[in-house]
N, C-alpha and C positions, 0 to 999 in steps of 0.2 A: 650424066650416064645413068640410065634407068637399068636396073639388074635386079634379079630374084635370087632367094636362097631359102633353103628349110631354116628353121632355128626353134630354139627352147627358150621361152622368156625365164628370165632369172629374176629380175625385179623391175619396179617402174616407179618414177619420181616426178611429180607435179611440179612444173614450172611455171614462170609467168606467162600472162596471155592465153592461159587455158590449155597450153600444150603440155605434154608430157615426155620425158626421157625413159626410152625403155632399154634395157640392158638385155641383149640377146645373145644367146650363144649358137652360131650359125655354122652350118655346115661348110658352107664356101669360105667365109671370111673369119672364122673364129669368133670370139667375144667381141661385140661391138657396141656402142651406145648410140641410139638413134631416137631423133625427135619426130614427133607426129602430132597431126592436129585432131587426130581419131580421138574421141573423147568416150569416156564410159556410158554415156546416153546415147551414143550413135547408134543406129538401128542395124540390125544383120549381125553377120558373124564376126565383122572387123573388129569391134571391141572385144569380144570374147577371146579372140586371138592375142590379145595384148595382157592378158593376166599370166601370172606366175604359174609355173608347171605346164603350161600350153606348148605342145608341139603344133608349129604354124607353118605357112607358106607365106613369105613377105616379099612385097615389090619395093624395092628401094630407089630412092633419087641419091647417086653416089658422086661425091665430088672429092676428090683427094680421101683423106680420113673421115670426111663428113657423110653421115648418114641420114636420111629421112624416110620414114616410112610411108610411101603413099597408100598401099593398099594391104590388107592382110586376110589370110583365111585359115581358120581352124582345120587341122589334120588329125588332131586329137587333144582333148581339153583336159583329161586325167581329172576330171571334175570329181571323182569318187574320193580322192585324196583329200580334197578340202571338207569332205564330210566326216572325217574321223580325225580328232585332235591329234593322236599319237601318230598318225599317217603323216599329218600336215607337218609336225614339229620334225619328223626325221625326213622328209622331203625338203623342208626349208634349211635343215643342215647339209643335206646333200648339194644343193644348189648354191648355197653360200661355200661351200668348200670348192665346187667347181669354179665359182666365180672369183675365190681369191687365189686360186692354183693354176688357172691359165692367163696367159699374156693376152693383152688387148691386140687384135688383128692379127694372130696367130692361128691359122686353122690347125685343128687337133681332131681329125675325124674318127679317130679311135676313142678319144674322150666322149665326144659326142654321140656316138652308138652306144657306149656304155652308159652313158646318162640316160639315154632313151629307154635302153634295157632296164635300170633301175626304176624308172618311174613307171613302166609296165608292169614289172614284177611287184613293185609296191602297191599300186592299185588293187591288184588282183589278191594279194597276200592277207591272211587272216591271222594276226597276232605274231608274236616274236620278229618285230621289224627290226630290230638290233642285229639280228643275224644277216639279214640282206645289206644294212648299211654297213656292216662290219667288212663284208666282203667286198663291197664297193670300194671303201677305202684303200684294201690292200689291191685292187685291181687297177686302182687309180694310179698308184704308186709305179706299177709296171708301164701303164699308158705314158706316164711322164717322165721315165727313165730314171728314176731312182729307187727301184724296188731293193730292199735289203739282202745282204749276204746271209742265207740261211743254210749254206754247206759247209762252211768251215770257219774257224775263229778269225774275224776281222783284224785282229792284230798280228796273230803268229801264222795263220793258214791251217793250224790243226783241225782234221777233218771231224764233222759233228759225230761220227761213228765211234770217236774215241772220247766223247764226252761224257760224264756221268749224268744220271737222269737229274740230280738236284743239283747241278752245276751250270746250267745255262742261263746266260744272261744276255738281255737284248740291248744293245747300247744304241742310243739315237746318235750321239755324235761320231761314233765308229761306222755306223751305217750297217749294222747286223749283228750277230751273235759273237760272245767273246766265251772263250774258255776260262775255267775258274781260275787259272793262273794269271789272266788279265783282267779280271772283274775288279773294279774299283767301287768308290762310295758316291759316284756321281749320281745326282738325283735325276737325271735322265737315262737311267738304267731300269729295266723291268726284269724280274725274274720269272722266268717261264720254263717250260718243260716240253719234252717231244711231242707231248699231244698237242701244244699250242704251234708248235712248228707244221706238224702234219695239217692242223687246220689252215695256216696261211698258206702252205702249197697247194692245198686243195682249192682255196679260193682263188689262188693266183692263176691255176690250171685249168678250172672248169668255168662255164658261163653261168650268168646268175639264174637262169631258168633252171638249172640243176639243183638249185636249192630250194625248190619248191616244197620238198619233204623235208629239208632240213632246219632243225630248231636248235640253236645253242641255247644252254641257260643264259639268262639276261647278265649274269655277272660276267661270264667269260666273253661273251660277245662285247659287252662294254669295255673289258679290259683291252681287247683287240683294236676297237674303235678308237678308244683314248689313246693307246700306244702308237696306233698308224697315224692319228693327226697330230701328235707330238712330233713324230717322224716328219712328217709334212710341214709343219711349223718351223721345224729346223733346217730341213734341206731345201725347201721351197721358199722360205721366208714370207709364209701366209698370214702372219700376225694372228690376233685373238679373232675367233668366230662368236660372234653374238649368239647365234643359234645354240653353240653347244651347251650353254647354262641350261637347257630344255631337254639335253641328253642324257642327264645324269640318273642313274638308277637309283 
């Protein structure tokens, strides 16, 4: 069967016979692995459409769970991301996170649109990229149905309005905040304040484009990113991210 779909290239791997396997996050089929004979030396836009960060339109030959890319056209290459090392590292982290957090062959249009928004905003942004990436990790948890409880204690249900400013704990295993009475010494706990909760709620409720004039200090943005990545690792079983080592402030 011949079929088409938009997609975002996550990564590519060379295999025998001059072929390549392309991991593509598609709108129609979700994340798939597709073989192709299109090479880097191919003329025209087809080869460009197979590079990471590219948003393209792809023609597939599909048989069961097998996909082969017959043709490709670039819709947007996001080439400016590759011209800036910091942008490249941040974008690589995002694509690896999406790759690990999404299931093969399961459409996730909300995550697809969110990833496109991230690439668009990251390409345009000048500095403080961690603010955008931290917001993405928060919004990704909402899209995947594992957003933490930020309204009340995950253990006893006490409303956050009754918490002391210095007594808020974000517990990864418990899936949200804990009041002082239920905070322990677990290594997967983060001490936070109402300011962090306000930021998490703002990220969750607003589109990425609303952050164009928002810039957290890098330490705070990195704390949120790291906290939410640990959260994803625990609740989505994503394992280690190779690109995370480049994200340290």
